[in-house]
Residue, then its C-alpha position, 0 to 999 in steps of 0.5 A: x534495526x532487524x527488518x523483522x522487528x520494524x514497524x511503520x513510524x510515519x507515512x508516506x513511506x520512503x522504503x519498503x522492507x520484508x522480514x529479511x531486508x530492504x527491498x530496494x524498490x522506488x515509489x511510483x505513481x499513486x493509483x485509483x481503484x481501476x488502476x489497482x485492479x488492473x495492475x493486479x491482473x496484469x502483473x500480479x504484484x505483491x501487496x503490502x499494507x502500511x499502518x503507523x505503529x504496526x509492522x508492514x503487513x503483507x497480504x499474500x492470500x486471495x482472501x486477504x486481498x479480497x478483504x482489502x479491496x472491498x475496503x478500498x472501494x469507499x476509502x481510496x484517495x483518488x490519485x488526482x488529489x494531493x490533499x485530503x481530509x479524513x472526515x471525507x471518508x467513512x469511519x474517518x480513515x483512507x488509503x493511498x495506493x502506490x506501485x513500487x518498482x525497480x528493474x528486475x524486481x517484482x513490483x509491490x502494490x502498497x496501501x498506506x492507511x491514514x487515520 
């Protein structure tokens, strides 16, 4: 399938892509809000939002990221939790944050939205 036409079909993602190709990154650890903010300051990764039924959305501008991180403060699943119930979060949705990396490639912070 043409990467430009791909949509997220299920979570948790097994690979990341952009409009041209599979990025070849490996899923890393789940992150809490402090780790998300620290990783952005330390390495400035690209940020992607995965939502089932939609294309992978790349948050490129500071305003796009600012909106996303305000949302995260009350909807982020702590990394210590393996299971969670959506009813525990405002509005019945939650995010899982993970860092994706590979040697020699720019890391990506992935936010997966569960609802």
